[in-house]
Backbone as CSV, one residue per row, in Angstrom:
resi,resn,N_x,N_y,N_z,CA_x,CA_y,CA_z,C_x,C_y,C_z
1,MET,110.873,91.841,56.880,112.135,92.704,56.425,111.379,94.528,56.517
2,ARG,112.353,94.895,56.565,112.346,96.570,55.829,112.809,96.844,54.831
3,ILE,111.812,97.831,54.389,111.474,98.127,52.832,111.906,99.558,52.423
4,GLU,112.811,99.658,51.623,112.819,100.809,51.030,112.811,101.257,49.484
5,ILE,112.328,102.220,48.982,112.015,102.817,47.604,113.210,103.291,47.405
6,LEU,114.129,103.317,46.058,114.722,104.268,45.992,114.122,104.980,44.844
7,ASP,115.047,106.131,45.109,114.392,107.200,43.928,113.880,107.125,42.878
8,THR,114.990,106.089,41.667,114.602,105.785,40.453,113.447,104.935,40.732
9,ALA,112.998,104.070,41.413,111.350,103.858,42.108,110.633,104.500,42.233
10,GLN,110.576,105.764,43.158,109.478,107.138,43.484,109.809,107.756,42.007
11,ARG,110.321,107.673,41.293,109.451,108.139,40.172,109.131,107.595,39.131
12,ASP,109.647,106.144,38.872,108.462,105.350,38.192,107.150,105.626,38.951
13,LEU,106.781,105.553,39.933,105.502,105.785,40.922,104.775,107.105,40.100
14,VAL,105.585,108.137,40.717,105.012,109.473,39.571,104.623,109.340,38.313
15,GLU,105.316,109.111,37.896,105.183,108.517,36.478,104.049,108.005,36.132
16,GLY,103.841,107.394,36.408,102.766,106.023,36.673,101.398,106.654,37.468
17,PHE,101.479,107.601,38.195,100.507,108.534,38.790,99.959,109.090,37.652
18,ARG,100.641,110.057,37.266,100.430,111.003,36.048,100.067,110.471,34.599
19,PHE,100.442,109.371,34.088,99.140,108.732,33.486,98.139,108.326,33.085
20,TYR,98.165,107.647,34.523,96.580,106.825,35.266,95.960,108.575,36.087
21,GLU,96.414,109.204,35.729,95.708,110.889,36.493,95.271,110.863,35.280
22,GLU,95.975,111.413,34.058,95.124,111.645,32.451,94.320,110.726,32.023
23,GLN,94.499,109.887,32.523,93.008,108.999,32.186,91.568,109.082,32.886
24,GLY,91.558,109.397,34.468,90.418,109.881,34.553,90.691,110.984,36.223
25,VAL,89.998,111.222,36.603,90.228,111.878,38.310,90.129,110.688,38.976
26,GLY,90.679,110.983,39.797,91.620,110.091,40.867,91.789,108.297,41.071
27,LEU,92.003,107.847,39.580,92.807,107.180,39.332,94.069,107.093,39.272
28,GLY,95.138,107.964,38.956,95.983,107.918,39.780,96.100,107.208,41.360
29,SER,95.467,108.224,42.391,95.891,107.978,43.608,95.597,106.300,43.565
30,TYR,94.190,105.839,43.245,93.848,104.224,42.796,95.335,103.579,42.856
31,PHE,95.523,104.195,41.771,96.987,103.555,40.712,98.385,103.081,42.337
32,LEU,98.149,104.704,42.916,99.593,104.144,44.185,99.151,103.398,45.119
33,THR,97.501,103.650,45.740,97.387,103.060,46.569,97.463,101.464,46.585
34,SER,96.867,101.127,45.093,97.077,99.576,44.772,98.215,99.374,44.887
35,LEU,99.486,99.811,43.945,101.165,99.805,44.354,101.535,99.694,45.631
36,TYR,101.099,100.773,46.604,102.092,100.862,48.235,101.255,99.734,48.050
37,SER,100.529,98.876,48.717,99.959,97.910,48.947,100.565,96.768,48.334
38,ASP,100.722,96.561,47.423,101.786,95.170,46.798,102.826,95.364,47.335
39,ILE,103.637,97.030,47.185,105.099,97.239,47.677,105.402,96.160,49.474
40,GLU,104.119,96.957,50.493,103.933,96.839,51.416,104.055,95.077,51.645
41,SER,103.221,94.004,50.934,103.299,92.764,50.884,104.768,92.183,51.011
42,LEU,105.820,93.415,50.873,107.180,92.368,50.348,107.708,92.276,51.818
43,SER,107.136,92.839,53.270,107.707,92.844,53.943,107.795,91.075,54.721
44,VAL,106.243,90.616,54.461,106.103,89.124,53.916,106.968,88.207,53.662
45,TYR,106.254,88.672,51.845,106.889,87.421,51.179,107.830,88.071,50.392
46,GLY,108.693,89.048,50.816,109.697,89.120,49.994,110.558,88.078,49.564
47,GLY,111.341,87.817,48.733,112.323,86.910,47.880,111.550,85.433,47.557
48,ILE,110.249,85.731,47.445,109.306,84.215,47.196,109.029,84.742,46.083
49,HIS,109.721,85.491,44.742,109.099,85.713,43.495,110.093,85.220,42.784
50,ASN,109.514,85.187,41.070,110.518,85.080,40.060,111.718,85.483,40.259
51,ASN,112.626,85.680,40.285,113.712,86.642,39.452,114.019,86.101,38.099
52,PRO,113.706,86.685,37.205,114.034,86.745,35.495,115.110,87.295,34.966
53,TYR,115.386,88.716,36.165,116.784,89.171,35.362,117.403,90.097,36.427
54,LYS,118.778,88.582,36.092,119.946,89.158,36.423,119.386,88.228,38.228
55,HIS,120.076,89.267,38.840,119.308,89.271,40.720,118.134,89.461,41.417
56,TYR,117.711,90.398,40.447,116.025,91.358,40.650,115.059,90.200,40.683
57,TYR,114.218,90.583,42.486,113.048,89.613,41.637,111.871,90.469,41.158
58,ARG,110.725,89.829,40.489,109.933,90.880,39.888,108.218,90.038,41.070
59,LEU,107.601,91.232,41.915,106.380,91.080,42.346,105.644,91.713,40.735
60,LEU,104.632,90.954,40.297,102.993,91.624,39.432,102.355,92.316,40.824
61,SER,102.254,94.183,40.309,100.971,94.029,40.692,99.517,92.967,40.250
62,ARG,98.943,93.130,41.459,97.041,92.745,41.368,96.561,93.763,40.229
63,ARG,96.459,94.987,40.256,95.372,95.365,39.797,96.069,96.107,38.611
64,PHE,96.854,96.697,38.318,97.948,97.125,36.831,98.153,96.543,36.897
65,PRO,99.087,96.865,35.157,100.295,96.111,34.432,101.165,95.928,34.464
66,PHE,101.933,96.676,36.092,103.286,96.871,36.438,104.442,95.779,37.441
67,ALA,104.956,95.346,36.813,106.106,94.938,37.612,107.046,95.938,38.553
68,ILE,107.095,94.964,40.171,107.770,95.601,40.755,109.172,95.156,41.439
69,PHE,110.140,95.522,40.535,111.753,94.738,40.633,112.138,95.235,41.843
70,TYR,112.669,94.093,42.610,113.610,94.111,44.110,114.156,93.483,44.309
71,THR,115.136,94.312,44.748,116.805,93.077,45.952,116.717,93.046,46.942
72,ILE,117.554,91.945,47.505,117.648,91.441,48.978,118.557,91.589,49.547
73,GLN,118.791,92.189,50.141,120.530,92.097,51.066,120.177,92.038,52.444
74,GLU,120.214,91.621,53.599,120.267,90.903,54.272,118.856,90.688,55.033
75,ASP,118.309,91.418,55.967,116.966,92.139,56.185,116.204,93.264,55.455
76,MET,117.092,93.885,54.257,116.049,94.814,53.753,115.480,94.812,52.066
77,VAL,114.568,95.034,52.136,113.960,94.858,50.678,114.023,96.228,49.984
78,PHE,115.060,96.507,49.325,114.938,97.650,48.255,114.201,97.403,46.903
79,ILE,113.734,98.600,46.391,112.812,98.534,45.583,113.311,99.562,44.338
80,ARG,114.114,98.665,43.010,114.516,98.850,42.112,113.952,99.930,41.267
81,ALA,112.723,99.270,41.437,111.780,99.685,39.614,110.759,99.068,39.897
82,VAL,110.004,100.103,39.247,108.067,100.280,38.929,107.881,100.262,38.123
83,LEU,107.714,99.213,37.280,107.498,99.474,35.165,106.498,98.688,34.915
84,ASP,106.259,99.350,33.637,105.174,99.217,33.049,105.178,97.424,32.576
85,CYS,104.654,96.803,32.556,104.510,95.725,31.449,104.488,95.324,30.630
86,ARG,103.383,96.591,30.215,103.264,96.485,27.880,104.697,97.108,27.819
87,ARG,105.301,97.410,28.285,106.798,97.772,27.339,107.214,96.285,27.102
88,SER,108.655,97.276,26.262,109.260,95.408,24.711,110.236,94.407,26.481
89,PRO,110.057,93.960,26.679,111.204,93.245,27.567,112.430,93.920,27.148
90,ALA,113.158,94.414,26.321,114.556,94.749,26.214,114.617,96.202,26.333
91,TRP,113.758,97.224,26.710,113.294,98.352,27.278,113.871,98.223,28.544
92,ILE,112.697,97.172,29.366,112.240,96.416,30.492,113.932,96.029,31.531
93,ARG,114.290,95.139,30.790,116.502,94.673,30.495,116.717,96.252,30.555
94,GLY,116.501,97.055,29.670,117.286,98.382,29.917,117.512,99.098,30.953
95,ARG,116.226,99.013,31.589,115.717,100.170,33.098,116.764,99.364,34.561
96,LEU,116.894,98.117,34.205,117.300,97.412,35.521,118.938,96.885,35.421
97,PRO,119.615,97.942,35.562,121.134,98.099,36.137,122.035,96.960,36.454
């Protein structure tokens, strides 16, 4: 499957990068490397994850408390949001259209 990261998800990744880079120099880069690795795994494993919110699948990051929300259309995986799991469930649901 092919993967497309939508603008909203790109902004989520940038926000996560900034947060972790403030915690320690280089941690933001490690965050992005880890999340992009998780996203890349969807080319093989897309569609096998839970879908707790409407039609969104949710992949939990292996290293950080983040969830990758995505949808599938034909042979494309669309990354819709990359959200911090420490946020309230109501906030997360509000971010998913």
